[in-house]
Structure formats: structure tokens, C-alpha cells
A tleap script that builds the chain and sets N, CA, C and O, in Angstrom:
source leaprc.protein.ff14SB
mol = sequence {
  NMET ARG THR ALA LYS ASN LYS ASN GLU LYS
  GLY TYR THR LEU LEU GLU TYR CYS ALA GLY
  ALA ALA ILE VAL LEU SER VAL VAL PHE GLY
  THR LEU THR THR VAL LYS SER SER LEU THR
  GLU PHE LEU SER LYS VAL THR SER TRP ALA
  GLN ASP PHE ASN VAL THR THR GLY GLN PRO
  GLY GLY CLYS
}
set mol.1.N position { 8.139 32.433 13.778 }
set mol.1.CA position { 8.437 33.255 12.843 }
set mol.1.C position { 9.464 33.497 12.223 }
set mol.1.O position { 10.431 34.170 12.580 }
set mol.2.N position { 9.174 32.624 10.698 }
set mol.2.CA position { 10.104 33.016 9.376 }
set mol.2.C position { 10.356 34.656 8.973 }
set mol.2.O position { 9.660 35.642 9.216 }
set mol.3.N position { 11.547 34.527 8.310 }
set mol.3.CA position { 11.756 36.332 7.358 }
set mol.3.C position { 11.535 35.041 5.896 }
set mol.3.O position { 11.388 33.835 5.696 }
set mol.4.N position { 11.617 35.975 5.391 }
set mol.4.CA position { 11.900 35.628 4.093 }
set mol.4.C position { 13.306 35.348 3.971 }
set mol.4.O position { 14.132 35.830 4.745 }
set mol.5.N position { 13.560 34.682 3.141 }
set mol.5.CA position { 14.946 34.238 2.792 }
set mol.5.C position { 15.140 34.714 1.265 }
set mol.5.O position { 14.217 34.894 0.470 }
set mol.6.N position { 16.409 34.871 1.024 }
set mol.6.CA position { 16.993 35.353 -0.549 }
set mol.6.C position { 17.227 34.261 -0.937 }
set mol.6.O position { 17.809 33.411 -0.264 }
set mol.7.N position { 16.633 34.040 -2.574 }
set mol.7.CA position { 16.632 33.112 -3.865 }
set mol.7.C position { 18.456 32.114 -3.193 }
set mol.7.O position { 18.493 30.999 -3.712 }
set mol.8.N position { 19.476 32.329 -2.441 }
set mol.8.CA position { 20.294 31.420 -2.237 }
set mol.8.C position { 20.511 30.771 -1.106 }
set mol.8.O position { 21.642 30.338 -0.889 }
set mol.9.N position { 19.618 30.608 -0.304 }
set mol.9.CA position { 19.311 30.380 0.460 }
set mol.9.C position { 18.484 29.405 1.135 }
set mol.9.O position { 17.913 29.597 2.208 }
set mol.10.N position { 18.456 28.455 0.515 }
set mol.10.CA position { 17.932 26.972 0.618 }
set mol.10.C position { 17.496 25.664 1.990 }
set mol.10.O position { 18.556 25.415 2.564 }
set mol.11.N position { 16.907 25.243 2.309 }
set mol.11.CA position { 16.596 24.402 3.267 }
set mol.11.C position { 16.327 25.466 5.213 }
set mol.11.O position { 16.088 26.547 5.750 }
set mol.12.N position { 16.685 23.733 5.456 }
set mol.12.CA position { 16.162 24.778 7.372 }
set mol.12.C position { 16.655 24.907 8.153 }
set mol.12.O position { 16.704 23.887 8.841 }
set mol.13.N position { 17.363 26.067 8.700 }
set mol.13.CA position { 18.172 26.584 9.213 }
set mol.13.C position { 18.475 25.617 11.248 }
set mol.13.O position { 17.566 25.144 11.930 }
set mol.14.N position { 19.913 25.649 11.608 }
set mol.14.CA position { 20.006 24.779 12.594 }
set mol.14.C position { 18.566 24.532 13.907 }
set mol.14.O position { 18.135 23.615 14.606 }
set mol.15.N position { 18.209 26.205 13.599 }
set mol.15.CA position { 17.308 26.511 14.619 }
set mol.15.C position { 16.378 25.648 14.260 }
set mol.15.O position { 16.059 24.795 15.090 }
set mol.16.N position { 15.821 25.659 13.143 }
set mol.16.CA position { 14.728 24.622 13.078 }
set mol.16.C position { 14.906 22.841 13.034 }
set mol.16.O position { 13.955 22.111 13.312 }
set mol.17.N position { 15.923 22.440 12.741 }
set mol.17.CA position { 15.978 21.346 13.219 }
set mol.17.C position { 15.832 20.531 14.550 }
set mol.17.O position { 15.322 19.443 14.818 }
set mol.18.N position { 16.670 21.765 15.486 }
set mol.18.CA position { 16.976 21.397 17.039 }
set mol.18.C position { 15.364 21.990 17.292 }
set mol.18.O position { 14.805 21.231 18.084 }
set mol.19.N position { 14.563 22.981 16.909 }
set mol.19.CA position { 13.307 22.590 17.380 }
set mol.19.C position { 12.078 21.577 17.334 }
set mol.19.O position { 11.238 21.211 18.156 }
set mol.20.N position { 12.427 21.219 15.651 }
set mol.20.CA position { 11.719 19.872 15.529 }
set mol.20.C position { 12.306 18.736 16.011 }
set mol.20.O position { 11.636 17.755 15.684 }
set mol.21.N position { 13.779 18.308 16.982 }
set mol.21.CA position { 14.376 17.594 17.492 }
set mol.21.C position { 13.557 17.288 18.339 }
set mol.21.O position { 12.965 16.225 18.530 }
set mol.22.N position { 13.505 18.786 19.151 }
set mol.22.CA position { 12.710 18.630 20.652 }
set mol.22.C position { 11.375 18.343 20.584 }
set mol.22.O position { 10.988 17.669 21.540 }
set mol.23.N position { 10.539 18.627 19.776 }
set mol.23.CA position { 9.528 18.074 19.978 }
set mol.23.C position { 9.361 16.845 19.821 }
set mol.23.O position { 8.794 16.274 20.753 }
set mol.24.N position { 9.722 16.122 18.786 }
set mol.24.CA position { 9.796 14.443 18.418 }
set mol.24.C position { 10.421 14.207 19.267 }
set mol.24.O position { 10.355 12.986 19.124 }
set mol.25.N position { 11.425 14.409 20.655 }
set mol.25.CA position { 12.011 14.075 22.056 }
set mol.25.C position { 11.459 14.231 22.689 }
set mol.25.O position { 11.714 13.412 23.572 }
set mol.26.N position { 10.212 15.202 23.150 }
set mol.26.CA position { 9.121 15.268 23.643 }
set mol.26.C position { 8.188 14.387 23.777 }
set mol.26.O position { 7.942 13.656 24.736 }
set mol.27.N position { 7.536 14.514 22.496 }
set mol.27.CA position { 7.105 13.121 22.154 }
set mol.27.C position { 6.914 12.087 22.709 }
set mol.27.O position { 5.863 11.683 23.204 }
set mol.28.N position { 8.476 11.314 22.638 }
set mol.28.CA position { 8.781 10.204 22.932 }
set mol.28.C position { 8.945 9.770 24.156 }
set mol.28.O position { 8.538 8.711 24.633 }
set mol.29.N position { 9.591 10.662 24.695 }
set mol.29.CA position { 9.505 11.027 26.193 }
set mol.29.C position { 7.850 10.766 27.165 }
set mol.29.O position { 7.318 10.482 28.239 }
set mol.30.N position { 7.703 11.087 25.937 }
set mol.30.CA position { 5.725 11.739 26.881 }
set mol.30.C position { 4.659 10.176 26.944 }
set mol.30.O position { 3.915 9.808 27.854 }
set mol.31.N position { 5.061 9.278 25.143 }
set mol.31.CA position { 4.529 8.243 25.085 }
set mol.31.C position { 5.396 7.145 26.676 }
set mol.31.O position { 4.998 6.644 27.727 }
set mol.32.N position { 6.378 7.235 26.111 }
set mol.32.CA position { 7.419 5.629 26.906 }
set mol.32.C position { 7.070 6.500 28.696 }
set mol.32.O position { 7.709 5.954 29.596 }
set mol.33.N position { 6.670 7.037 28.903 }
set mol.33.CA position { 6.456 7.996 30.378 }
set mol.33.C position { 4.981 6.890 30.755 }
set mol.33.O position { 4.728 6.145 31.701 }
set mol.34.N position { 4.312 7.223 29.604 }
set mol.34.CA position { 2.780 6.748 29.121 }
set mol.34.C position { 1.976 5.362 29.357 }
set mol.34.O position { 0.881 4.917 29.702 }
set mol.35.N position { 3.274 4.984 28.934 }
set mol.35.CA position { 3.650 3.259 28.707 }
set mol.35.C position { 4.801 2.530 29.221 }
set mol.35.O position { 5.615 1.735 28.751 }
set mol.36.N position { 4.579 3.093 30.382 }
set mol.36.CA position { 6.054 2.657 30.605 }
set mol.36.C position { 5.785 1.127 31.392 }
set mol.36.O position { 6.570 0.188 31.263 }
set mol.37.N position { 4.477 1.063 32.261 }
set mol.37.CA position { 4.890 0.134 33.390 }
set mol.37.C position { 4.065 -1.358 31.913 }
set mol.37.O position { 4.410 -2.539 31.874 }
set mol.38.N position { 3.367 -0.908 31.287 }
set mol.38.CA position { 3.073 -2.162 30.478 }
set mol.38.C position { 4.284 -2.439 29.446 }
set mol.38.O position { 4.368 -3.628 29.141 }
set mol.39.N position { 4.946 -1.851 29.029 }
set mol.39.CA position { 6.279 -2.088 28.676 }
set mol.39.C position { 6.931 -2.594 29.450 }
set mol.39.O position { 7.379 -3.664 29.036 }
set mol.40.N position { 7.252 -2.313 30.525 }
set mol.40.CA position { 8.229 -3.283 31.911 }
set mol.40.C position { 7.719 -4.230 31.640 }
set mol.40.O position { 8.198 -4.914 30.736 }
set mol.41.N position { 6.519 -4.650 32.334 }
set mol.41.CA position { 5.270 -6.158 32.525 }
set mol.41.C position { 5.884 -6.811 30.678 }
set mol.41.O position { 6.250 -7.986 30.639 }
set mol.42.N position { 5.918 -6.244 29.763 }
set mol.42.CA position { 6.268 -6.480 28.213 }
set mol.42.C position { 7.932 -7.480 28.593 }
set mol.42.O position { 8.418 -8.597 28.419 }
set mol.43.N position { 8.178 -6.478 29.045 }
set mol.43.CA position { 9.871 -6.583 29.042 }
set mol.43.C position { 10.400 -8.283 29.933 }
set mol.43.O position { 10.945 -9.331 29.586 }
set mol.44.N position { 10.056 -7.926 30.701 }
set mol.44.CA position { 9.732 -9.016 31.984 }
set mol.44.C position { 9.546 -10.342 31.664 }
set mol.44.O position { 10.255 -11.308 31.945 }
set mol.45.N position { 7.994 -10.256 30.734 }
set mol.45.CA position { 8.213 -11.766 29.706 }
set mol.45.C position { 8.302 -12.008 29.410 }
set mol.45.O position { 7.961 -13.189 29.340 }
set mol.46.N position { 9.382 -10.998 28.080 }
set mol.46.CA position { 10.206 -11.954 26.752 }
set mol.46.C position { 11.332 -12.007 27.880 }
set mol.46.O position { 11.992 -12.975 27.504 }
set mol.47.N position { 11.904 -11.560 28.976 }
set mol.47.CA position { 13.482 -12.043 29.745 }
set mol.47.C position { 12.375 -13.165 30.046 }
set mol.47.O position { 11.797 -13.524 29.020 }
set mol.48.N position { 12.133 -13.526 30.715 }
set mol.48.CA position { 11.277 -14.768 31.057 }
set mol.48.C position { 11.149 -15.900 30.176 }
set mol.48.O position { 11.591 -17.000 30.508 }
set mol.49.N position { 10.712 -15.749 29.339 }
set mol.49.CA position { 10.214 -16.758 28.113 }
set mol.49.C position { 12.064 -16.931 27.475 }
set mol.49.O position { 12.567 -18.055 27.507 }
set mol.50.N position { 12.907 -15.709 26.935 }
set mol.50.CA position { 13.969 -16.677 26.855 }
set mol.50.C position { 14.693 -17.410 27.930 }
set mol.50.O position { 14.991 -18.586 27.719 }
set mol.51.N position { 15.089 -16.703 29.344 }
set mol.51.CA position { 15.623 -17.739 30.311 }
set mol.51.C position { 14.922 -19.327 30.527 }
set mol.51.O position { 15.564 -20.280 30.969 }
set mol.52.N position { 13.769 -19.372 30.202 }
set mol.52.CA position { 13.186 -20.711 30.122 }
set mol.52.C position { 13.041 -21.393 28.858 }
set mol.52.O position { 12.079 -22.125 28.622 }
set mol.53.N position { 14.396 -21.067 27.672 }
set mol.53.CA position { 13.429 -21.418 26.464 }
set mol.53.C position { 15.305 -22.642 26.531 }
set mol.53.O position { 16.326 -22.491 27.202 }
set mol.54.N position { 14.955 -23.583 25.610 }
set mol.54.CA position { 15.599 -24.609 25.120 }
set mol.54.C position { 15.960 -25.202 23.840 }
set mol.54.O position { 15.436 -25.869 22.948 }
set mol.55.N position { 17.120 -24.655 24.141 }
set mol.55.CA position { 17.736 -24.121 22.446 }
set mol.55.C position { 17.357 -25.797 21.692 }
set mol.55.O position { 16.905 -25.821 20.547 }
set mol.56.N position { 17.570 -26.966 22.378 }
set mol.56.CA position { 18.448 -28.234 21.557 }
set mol.56.C position { 16.808 -28.705 21.051 }
set mol.56.O position { 16.631 -29.428 20.072 }
set mol.57.N position { 15.476 -28.064 22.047 }
set mol.57.CA position { 14.199 -28.820 21.447 }
set mol.57.C position { 13.356 -28.012 21.027 }
set mol.57.O position { 12.242 -28.450 20.736 }
set mol.58.N position { 13.722 -26.243 20.838 }
set mol.58.CA position { 13.650 -25.060 20.499 }
set mol.58.C position { 12.129 -25.001 21.318 }
set mol.58.O position { 11.309 -24.201 20.869 }
set mol.59.N position { 11.807 -25.700 22.314 }
set mol.59.CA position { 10.709 -25.654 23.395 }
set mol.59.C position { 10.706 -24.761 24.639 }
set mol.59.O position { 11.690 -24.034 24.503 }
set mol.60.N position { 10.191 -24.510 25.588 }
set mol.60.CA position { 10.124 -23.467 26.796 }
set mol.60.C position { 10.259 -24.354 27.746 }
set mol.60.O position { 9.573 -25.376 27.722 }
set mol.61.N position { 11.178 -24.109 28.755 }
set mol.61.CA position { 11.075 -25.216 29.577 }
set mol.61.C position { 12.627 -26.136 30.231 }
set mol.61.O position { 12.749 -26.792 31.266 }
set mol.62.N position { 13.427 -25.897 29.364 }
set mol.62.CA position { 14.701 -26.814 29.460 }
set mol.62.C position { 15.976 -26.688 30.053 }
set mol.62.O position { 16.910 -27.323 29.564 }
set mol.63.N position { 16.160 -25.941 31.064 }
set mol.63.CA position { 16.588 -26.306 32.619 }
set mol.63.C position { 17.277 -26.838 32.818 }
set mol.63.O position { 17.552 -27.076 33.994 }
savepdb mol mol.pdb
quit
């Protein structure tokens, strides 16, 4: 609940910034928890591709 501010009081208070940060963090945490398995699979595939990549030819499979 907000109270009326004086004319010289502008901007947000620290409490409002903390509340906003908590909301953003909870959304990010919830999203990452939901997509954790697909994100893990994607990063695993990227890692495999990077390990198999041949820098000289620019093609995969150059160990």
C-alpha cells in the first residue's frame, strides 16, 4: 500500500526495488525449473558439437 508522497519525494523506494527484484527472480527461477531438462539436453548437444568440431576444416568430426 502506498501513501501520498511529498512533492520533493520522487522515484521508487528501496522496498519497491526489492519487491520488484523478488518478483523477477521468482519468475526466472520458475522458468528455469520448468525448462531444466530441455535446457540440459540442448547444452549437452552444444557441448558435443563443440568437442567434435574441427577448427581447420570448419566441419564436425575432426579429432
